[in-house]
N, C-alpha and C positions, 0 to 999 in steps of 0.2 A: 396513390395516396398523396394528398396535397401537402406541399412543402411550404412552410412559412416561418417567419421569425416572430417570437414573442419574448418579452422580457419579464421575468418574475420580479417581485418587489424586494429590494434589499432591506433586510431587517437589522443586520449587525455586521460589523467587520473589525478587523484589527487595524484598519487604515494603513498608515505608513510606518507603523511601529517597527516592523521588521524589513522594510524596503530599504535596506542599507547594509553595511558590512556587519559581520558578527560582533565586532568590538563596539560599534556604535549602537547596535540594537540592544546591547546590555544596558547602556545608559538610558535609552528611550523607554525600555521596559521598566527599569527601576523608577524613573520619573513618573511613569504612568501609574505604577502601584502606589507611589507616594502622593499622588494627586497633583503633581506639578503639571501645569497646563502647557508650558513651553519647554522645549528641549534646552537644557543647560548647555552653554557653549564651553564645554570642557574637553580636554584631549582624551580620546578613547584609549584605554590601556590595551596595548598590543602585546599579547602573550606569546603568539607565534604567527607564522605567515598565514595560517588558515584563518586567523581572525580578520584578514583583509578580504576574504571571500564574502559574497552576499549570503545572508541568512535565509535561504529559501526553505519552504516547507516541502518535506519529502512525502508526507502522507497525513491523512486525517481519518478518524473513525468515530462513528457514534457508539456510545456505550449501549448495551442491550436495553436499558430502561429509557433511552432517548433523552436523557437530561444533560449529557455531557459530551464534549468532544475531546478526544485524545489525539495529539499531534506529535509528529517527529520532525525535527528541523536539522539544518546543516551544522548547527552548533552542538550536536550530540545531546540535545535536550528534548525531553518529552514534556509537553505542557498539557495541563488539564484546564479546559475552558468549561465552566458550568454556566449554562444559558439561563438567563432570568425567566421566571415563569410568566412574566408579563410581556414577553418579547413580541408576540403577535398583536398585542393591543397598542403598541407604541406607533405613533404616526411618523416618527423620524428614525433614521438609522442610529443604532447604539454602538458604542465602542466596546469591543471584546478585550478583556484582560484575563490573563491566566490566574487560576486559583492556586495552583502549585506548579513548580518547575523542577524537574528532576534531570540534572546533568550527569551524563555517564562518561566514563573515561575514554571511550573509543566510539567510533561511528556506530549507529544503530541500524541493523539490517531490517528488522521487522518487530512489530509489537501487536498484541492482541488483547482486548479486555476480557475479563472473566465473564462467562456466559450468564451468570446470575448477578451481575453488577446491579446494585440497587443503592442509589444515592442516600436514601434514608437509613441504610444499614451499613455503617462504615466497615464492618467485617467482610463485606462482599465487594468493596470498591477496589478490586485488584486488577492488575494487568501483568502480562509477561512481556519481556523485552530481550533482545539478543544483541548485546554489544559485541563488536568484532573481537575474536580471539580471547574471549572471556566466557565464564559460565553463563547460562541462561538465568535471568533474574526475575523474581516475583516481587512486585512492589505494590504499595497501596497508593492509589491516585490522590487521596486526601492528605497523605502524610507530607508535611512541609520538607522533610529530609529525604535525601536520595538513597538512604540505607535500605537494602533489600530485605524482605521478610524471609526469603529463602533463595537458594541458588541450586542449579542443576548442571551437572557436568556432562558434556558430550565430547569425549576424548578419543582420539585415534588409538586403537589398540597396538599399532606398530610404532608410531612416532611419538605418542603421548602428547601430541599437540591438540589444542582445542579446535573442534569443528565449530564453525559459525553457521548456525541454521539460516537458510534462505527463505524458510517458510515455517509458520507456526499455526497450529489449529487446536482448539479445545475439543477433544473427542467426547468428553463427559464432564460431570461436575468435579471429578477428582483426578482426571487424566488429561494429558495433552500430547500432541504429536509434534515432532520437529523434523523438518526435511533437510537433508544435506547430501553430500556426494554419494549417489547410489544407495542411499539409506533413509529409511523413515524410522525414527526412534520414538518409543512410547515411554512417557514419564508419569510417575505417581507424584502428585503435588505434595503429599505428606512426607516424602522422602527427601528432605533438603540435604544438599551436599553430596548426593549420590548420583549415579548415572542412570540410564534408562532401564526400565524393567524388562523391556523387550526391544530387540533390534529386528527390523523388517527390511532386509536387503531388496532392492528393486531389480537386481540382476544376480544370478547365482555366483558369479565370480568377476571381480574387476580386472583380473589379470588375463583370464582365459575367456575370450569372447564366446566360444562354442560350448563351454561347460554348461551342463544342464540343458543342452539343446539350443543355447543362445537365446532362451526365452527371457523376456524382461526388458527394462529400459535403462540405458546408461546415461549418467549425467547428474548434475546437482538438482535436487528436487526443489524447484523454485516456487511452486504454488500447490496448495491443497485446499479442498473444500469437501464437505460431507453432504451427501444426498439427504434432502428432507425426509422425515418419516412419513410413511404412507397413511397413517391413521393417528388419531388423537391418543389412543392408549399406548402407542409406540413412541410417543414424543420424547420420553426420557431414556430410551434404549438405543443401543448402537446397532440399528438394523440397516441403516442406509449404507450405500457404497461410498468409498472414499475415492475422489478424483484427484490425482496428482499429476503435475506437469513439470517438465524439466527444461533447462536452458538448451538442451540438445533437440528440442521441438518434439518430444514424445509425451504422450498422455497415457496414464495407466488407471484402471479401475480395480479397486480392491474390495472384497466382500467384508461384511461385518465391521464397517467403519475403519477398515485398514487392518483389522486383526485376523481376518480370514485369508482365503487364498486369492490369487490373482484372477480376476474375471477376464480382463482383456488389456492389451497394450497396443498402441498404434502411433505412427508418426503423422503429424499434422502438416508436414512440409509439402506433400503433394497437393493436399486440398487447398492450402493457402497460396501456394505459388502457381499451380496449374489450373485448378478448378475456379477458385475465387479470384486469383490474381491480386491478392491484397498484401502479399509478402509477409515477412516476419523473421525474427532471428532467435526466438526463445520465448517460452511460455512465462508470462508474468502473473496470470490469474486464471483460475478455473472457477466457474460459477454455475449454480444449479437453478433451474426454474422452480417456482414454488410447488409445482406438481411433481417434481422429481423426474420428469421425462427427458428434459432437454439439458444438455451440458454446453455451456458457453466457454470458449477458449480464447483468451486474450494474449497477444504476443507484443513484444517490443518491436520497434521499427516496422509497424504494421499499419495498413490503411483500413482495417476493418476488424470484425469479430466473427469467429466461426461458431456455428450452432449445430450440435450433433444430437441425434436421437439415440439415447442409450439402449433403447429396446432392440435396436439393430446395431451391433458393434461397428463403430467407425462410419456410420451412415451420416453424411453431411446433409442436413436439412436445408439450411439457408446460410447466408453470410451477410453481414452488415457492411455497407459501403460508406465511404466518406469520413471515416475516423482518421483525422490527420494526426498520426502519432509516429512519425518517422524519426524517432529518437531512441537512444538507449535508456533514457530515464523511464522509470515506471510511471505510467499514466493510468490511474485506476478507473475501473468501470463498475457500475452498480446496477442491480436489477430491482424492479418493483412489479408485483403482480397487478396489472391493470385490468380494467373491465373487459377489454377485448384482446387478451393475450399479454405477454410479458413486455414491460417497458425496459429499455436499456438506456442508461445514462452514461455518457462518456465525455471526459474532458480531452481537449486536443492541444497540440503543441502551439497553436496560434492563439490560445486563450479562449476559444469558443467551446461551449458545452453543447453537445448534440444529443438528441433524444429520438430513439426509434420506438414506435408503438406497434402493438399487434404482432410482436415477434413470435414465431411458432405457428402462426395461422396460415402462412403461405410458404412455398418452397422457392429456392433460388435467391438471387440478389435482392437486397432491401435497402432502399435509400432512407435517409433520416427523415423524420416527420417534422421536426422543428428544431430551432437552435437559438442561442443568444450568446453574446460576448460577455463573459463573466470576468475575465482578467486580461491583462496585457502581456502575460507570460504564460508558459505552459501550465495547464490545469493538472496538477499531480494527483488530486483526488476529487471525485464527485460522488457524494454519498446522500442517498435519499432517506429521510426520516421514516420510521415505521408507520407514521400517520399518513404519509403520502402527500402532506401539505407543505413540507419544508424540505429544502435541500441545502447542503453545505458544500462549499468548494474551497480548495486551497491551491496555491500556485507558487511558482518560482522555478528556477533552474540554476545549475552550477555556473557561475560566471565571476569575472573580476570586475568590480564596479568602475575601476579607474580606466579600463579600456572598453567596457561594455560588451564584451564578446563572450558567448556561452561556449563551454567546451563540448556541449552536447553529450556528455558522458552520463552514465547512471551513477546513482549514489551508492550502490551496493558493490562491495569489494570484489565479489565473485562474478560480477557481470561484465567486467571490463574485457574488451577484446584488445588485440595488439594495436589496433588503430586508436582506441580510446587511451591506451597507455601512453602512446606518443603525444596525444593531445594533452593529457594530464601533465606530462613532463614539460610541455611548452607553457602550460598554465603556471606551473611551479616556478619556472624561470621568470615569467612575467611578474608573478607575485613578489619575487624577491626584489624587484626594482620599483615596486609601488610605494609611493610616499604615504606616510601616515596621515597626510592631509587630504586623502582621497575624497573625503566628504565635501570638500570645497571645489573639487574639479568639476568640469562641465561634462556630463555624461547622461545617458538615458537612465532615469531612475527605475530600478527593477520593481516589479510587482510581486512582492513576497507577502501574501496576505491570506487570511481566512475570511470568507464571506458566507453569511447565512441568508437564504432567500425564501420568500413566501410564494407559493405557487397559486 
């Protein structure tokens, strides 16, 4: 397959609004909303040392109706960007400004929009978020206030401490799944203030490895996705399998959208390290092809993506090469059903977005088809619009602007290894000595931005 570079047309971006410290980005965002053209030279209010870190974007998602972008940032804020309907008609790039900003008290591990999100019906413009060490929250994206519509408790039965889910998935119109340590919990959205209606352990016992024959997978459930329905009449039923991945590099398939029995569990370590030689230290995403036959497994600190045929348990069909993602940060991958097989879109740590076409048509290693440089910092999310003609990207990484060095750590509290903890402690020491006049120092300006491209 011929490899070449091509550059989509930039339609809109946040420009340099967030390419600064958290404290300074508050001023820039406020001035942008007020219509102020130039940044006012006023001292940024420093509330804590975290305000001196750069305000990078952790993730971005399209809402199901394709009208809005939901983003999560380092300042514990979820932003709603409603794209103008005339975006494709404009000859020049437009500036994106958030319609609402919801600031949560603690870092946000994950969020997911309501599957029936419709911008013209405010009762459906909902999303779930998981602030660390707090209940799961259901919020309305159009509400200017951050007050939740409902909360859901996921509490340890032994310590009574809050579990912070590392993955969320809407399983139906009225239920969602939350993944945490050796557990997948099913919640009913109508039961605010209550716990899960069903607990689905991924291993018979956390204390005794061989209890129940040792069947299952141990570790924090860091990724979940549901297999597409096989027919149109089944579109609203939970008939597809649930694919779950863990930080311990295991993948499990569960029948009836996670409510049935265990279909299979296997480790991806051998396939990634020995067969494909792309490495990896934990599953960050599981994705299904539109036909429901192929399962894509994405890991952190990996140079590729694994592709399995679920019709044969654990059968590795092919693997994608050249994904530069040797970082603990989650770098998202998206799929799109192309004319000649599945297209895989992946952002890399060097700011390049790479595209693999015709995935699933051949076996073995597969090099990227084309690429383009979208950002100057790691691309944390690459998401293709349902129309296939527009793609959105967001970027940034955890760093201290006064010294311009990235910690290379992930944004999720449960992802840190001992090495990352050491790096974080170094960052905190550096942050304590950073002057509040960091905006005037000479350093590489970080690229913390959202960009929308036309294909």
